[in-house]
N, C-alpha and C positions, 0 to 999 in steps of 0.2 A: 655758301656758308659752311664752315666745318665746325665740329665741336669735339671737345674732350669730355672728361667727367670730373665731378667733384670727389669721386672716390679716391682716397690716398693711394699712392703707387704701391705702398707696402701691402695693401689689401688686394691689389691686382696680382701681385706675386703670390700671395696666399691662395687666391682663387685658382691660379694656374697650377700650383702644387697639388691642391685638392683635386683638380680635374685629372691630373696625371695619376694620382693614387686611385681614383675611381676607375680610370681606364685600365689600370693594372690589376685591380683586385675585385672589380665588380663587372656587371654586364654593361654593354654599350648604351642601353636605354637609360641607365642612371647618369651616364656621362652626358647624354643628350638633354635630359631634364635639367641637370645642373647648368649646362651651357645656356639653355633658354632662360633660366632664372637670372643668371649673371647678365645676359644681354639686356633683359628687361630692366633690371636695376641700373645698369650702366646708362641706358637710354633715359630713364626717369631722372637720374642725377647728372644728366649731360651738362656740359659747361660751354656756353657760347663763346667762340673765339673769333667772332666777326669783328675785325678791327675797324676803327673809324678814325677819321681825321677831324679834330675839333675845329670849328670855325671861330677864329678870334674876333670876328665882327659881331657875333651874337652877344647880346648884352650879358653882363656879369650877373644880373638879377634874375636870370631865367632858371626856373626849377624844372628839371627833367624827371621823367618817371623813374623811380629807383628800382622798379621791378616790373615784370610782366604780370598781367592780371586784369581785374575788372574793378572799377571804382563802385563800391557798394553803398557808400554813405559819405556825405559832406556835412559837417556840423560847424556852425560859427559860434563865436564867443565861448569857447571851451576853456575852462580853468583846469589845470593839471598840476599836481603837487610837485612834479619833477621838471616839466617843460615851461611852466609859467601860466599867465592868465591872458584872457582875451584873444585866444588863438583860433585859427581855423584848422579843424582836424579832417584829414582826408583818409578814409579807410579803403584799403586795397585788398581784395581777396586774391591770393595766389593759388591757383589750382595745382594739383599734384602732377598733371601732365604737361605743365608749362616749364620752360627753363626757369629754374628757381634761384638764380643769382640775384644778389642785392648790390646796387650801384649807388655811388654818391650822386645825389640829385643836383649838387652845386659844389663848386670848389670851396673848400673849407678846412678848418682844423677841428679835430675831435676835441671838444672842450671838456666833455664828461661822458662817462660810460657807466651804466648801472645795470645790475642784474635784478630782475623782478622774479620773486619766487612765489607768485600767487597761483591761481588756477589757470589751466589752459582753456582756450576758447575755441569751440567748434567754428570753423570758418563760415558755415551757413547758420546764422543766428540773428538775434535782435540787435541790429547794428546801432540804432539810435540810442539804445540803453547803454551802450558801451562808451559813449562819448565822454572823454576825460577820465575814464577809469584807469587806475594804476595798479590794481591788485591782480595782475595777470602773470602768466609764466612766460618769460622772454627777456629780451634785452632792450634797453633804451639808451639813446645817445644824443647828445647835444652838439650840433655843428656850428662853429663860429665862422661866419663869412666875412668878418671885419666890419660889416654894415649892420647885420642883425644875426640872431640865432635861429636855427632851424632844428626842429626835433624829429627824431626817427625812432620808431619802435618796431621790433620784430616779435610778433606774438605767436607762441607755439600752439598748434592745433593738436587735439587728442590723437588725430590720425597722422601726425607728423613727428619730427624730432626736434631737439634743441637747436636754436640758431647757431651757425658757425660764422665767426667774423675774424678778420686778421688785422684789426686796428686796436690801438690803445690811446688813451688821452694824451694829447700832444702831437699825435700824428697828423700830417697834412696830406690832402689828396686833391686831385683835379676832378672836376665834374665828369660823370659817366664812367668812372673807374670802379671796377669790381672790388669789393672789400669783404665779401662773404656770401653765404647762401642760407636758405631756409629749407632744410631737407624735407621733401615730400609736401612742400607748400605750407600755407598758413595765412596769417593776416599781417599786413604791414600798415602802420599808422604814421602819417606824415603830419607834423604840426608846423604851421606857418603863422607868422605875425599877421594881424588883420590888414596891414597895409598892402599885402600881396593881392594882386588881381587873379582870381581863379579862372582858368580858361577851360577846364574840363568840367564835366557834370556827372551825375550819378548814372550808372550803367554803361559808362564809356569803357571800351576795351582799350587798354594801354600797352605800349611796348617799351620795355626797358631801354633807356638811353636815347630814345627817339621821340616819344610823346612829350610835349611841353605841357606841364600841369598848371603853372602859374608864372607870372612875371611881376617884377617890382617896378611900378610906374616911375618914370623919371620926374 
């Protein structure tokens, strides 16, 4: 497996120029410290480039893990002002040391995208009390699968940064495709209609694009 970084290329160029300036006008110890800091940030913001081949025989109703992390809470019969009513909410904690990319859990069209400007939530908190809450800081998106809608929220952590996504309403994408990332981790909320059968449970460690979270019974 190889990886790149979510750091924009222009910042890589800037870091290189700053490194050269430090080398020319300061001592080598400052260059060394600067290089170590850059490498640490580059690793934390690494981007997985492990390519996969989708299996067309797998059912279209399969929900894959949209991120790396741990399932910290599953709440049924959740009502949400943006995503709808009677949903199953799966809360996923994304640590800062994990690859923090966000992937489409199912092939779908982005039906709606909304910015929430509430408060940020610390990723280690009272998860049950957050079920259905909408006054958080982050992004929410509704995915239209042509069969049903799936909701996805990226919640900013006080120790993280604002979510970065590269999709807009009307965009279509295949399952397991990267569409953004949550800098330095945070919380991801997945909202599924109650007819989905949940295959994962609380405290399960999940792997983006690989772990199957739920299926739509035939």
